C-alpha positions as CSV (number, residue, x, y, z in Angstrom):
1,I,3.8,-16.7,-8.0
2,E,1.8,-15.4,-5.1
3,L,-0.6,-12.4,-5.3
4,V,-0.8,-10.5,-2.0
5,A,-3.6,-8.0,-1.6
6,L,-3.2,-5.0,0.7
7,Q,-5.8,-3.4,2.9
8,P,-5.9,-1.2,6.0
9,E,-5.3,-3.4,9.1
10,D,-8.7,-2.4,10.5
11,E,-11.8,-0.5,9.4
12,L,-10.7,2.7,11.2
13,A,-7.3,3.0,9.5
14,V,-7.4,5.5,6.7
15,I,-5.1,4.7,3.8
16,E,-6.2,6.5,0.6
17,G,-6.8,4.1,-2.2
18,L,-7.2,1.0,-0.1
19,K,-10.4,-0.5,1.3
20,H,-10.9,-2.6,4.4
21,L,-12.6,-5.4,2.5
22,E,-14.6,-6.8,5.5
23,T,-16.4,-3.5,6.1
24,A,-16.3,-1.6,2.8
25,I,-18.2,-1.9,-0.4
26,V,-16.1,-4.1,-2.5
27,P,-15.7,-2.9,-6.1
28,G,-17.0,-5.1,-8.9
29,I,-13.5,-5.3,-10.5
30,Y,-12.1,-7.0,-7.4
31,D,-11.8,-10.8,-7.9
32,P,-11.1,-12.6,-4.6
33,A,-10.2,-15.8,-6.5
34,L,-7.0,-14.1,-7.7
35,V,-5.7,-13.3,-4.3
36,D,-3.5,-15.8,-2.4
37,R,-3.5,-13.8,0.9
38,H,-4.3,-10.4,2.4
39,L,-1.9,-8.2,4.2
40,G,-3.2,-5.7,6.7
41,M,-1.3,-2.4,6.5
42,D,-0.6,0.1,9.3
43,A,-1.6,3.6,8.2
44,E,1.3,5.3,10.0
45,I,3.9,3.0,8.4
46,T,2.2,3.6,5.0
47,W,2.4,7.4,5.4
48,E,6.0,7.2,6.6
49,T,6.9,5.1,3.6
50,T,5.3,7.6,1.3
51,R,7.3,10.4,2.8
52,A,10.5,8.3,2.7
53,L,10.0,7.5,-1.0
54,A,9.9,11.2,-1.7
55,R,12.8,12.2,0.5
56,E,15.2,9.3,0.0
57,A,14.3,8.0,-3.5
58,G,13.0,11.1,-5.2
59,L,9.7,9.3,-6.0
60,F,6.7,11.6,-5.8
61,V,4.1,9.0,-5.1
62,G,0.7,8.8,-3.3
63,V,-0.3,6.9,-0.2
64,S,-1.5,3.8,-2.0
65,A,2.0,3.6,-3.6
66,G,3.5,4.0,-0.2
67,A,1.4,1.1,1.0
68,A,2.5,-1.0,-2.0
69,V,6.2,-0.4,-1.1
70,A,5.6,-1.0,2.6
71,G,3.8,-4.2,1.8
72,A,6.5,-5.3,-0.6
73,I,9.1,-4.7,2.1
74,R,7.1,-6.9,4.6
75,V,6.8,-9.7,2.0
76,A,10.5,-9.5,1.2
77,Q,11.4,-9.8,4.9
78,E,9.5,-13.1,5.0
79,L,11.4,-14.6,2.1
80,T,14.6,-16.6,2.2
81,R,14.7,-16.6,-1.6
82,G,12.7,-15.0,-4.4
83,V,11.7,-11.8,-6.0
84,V,9.1,-9.3,-5.0
85,V,7.4,-7.1,-7.6
86,T,5.0,-4.3,-6.8
87,V,3.1,-1.5,-8.7
88,L,3.1,2.1,-7.6
89,P,-0.5,3.0,-8.5
90,D,-0.6,6.8,-7.9
91,D,1.4,10.0,-7.7
92,G,1.7,12.5,-4.9
93,S,-0.2,15.4,-6.4
94,K,-3.4,14.8,-4.5
95,Y,-1.5,14.8,-1.2
96,V,0.6,18.0,-1.4
97,S,-2.1,20.1,0.4
98,L,-2.0,17.7,3.3
99,G,1.6,18.6,4.0
100,I,3.0,15.1,4.1
101,F,5.9,16.1,1.9
102,D,7.0,19.1,4.0
């Protein structure tokens, strides 16, 4: 089992629900000893994945869930064998006013 933590690829990328750990205040609940590796996420790919989940899969999820799926896809592409599991941590209700589901 490998635990992969996701974060924005740089401190300027805005991905709601994710923190750039090198430059942000790290929450006390975060335990770096549990993480095997970090994966930097591109904000645009994360938003595109969020929209695709709504349009193509009927999943009304938020941006951090879109990041989780985009990250899971990247990890799966690296594998020759294995299973990838991810958690979709939020819904899309906070993002309706932004127009990302239009």
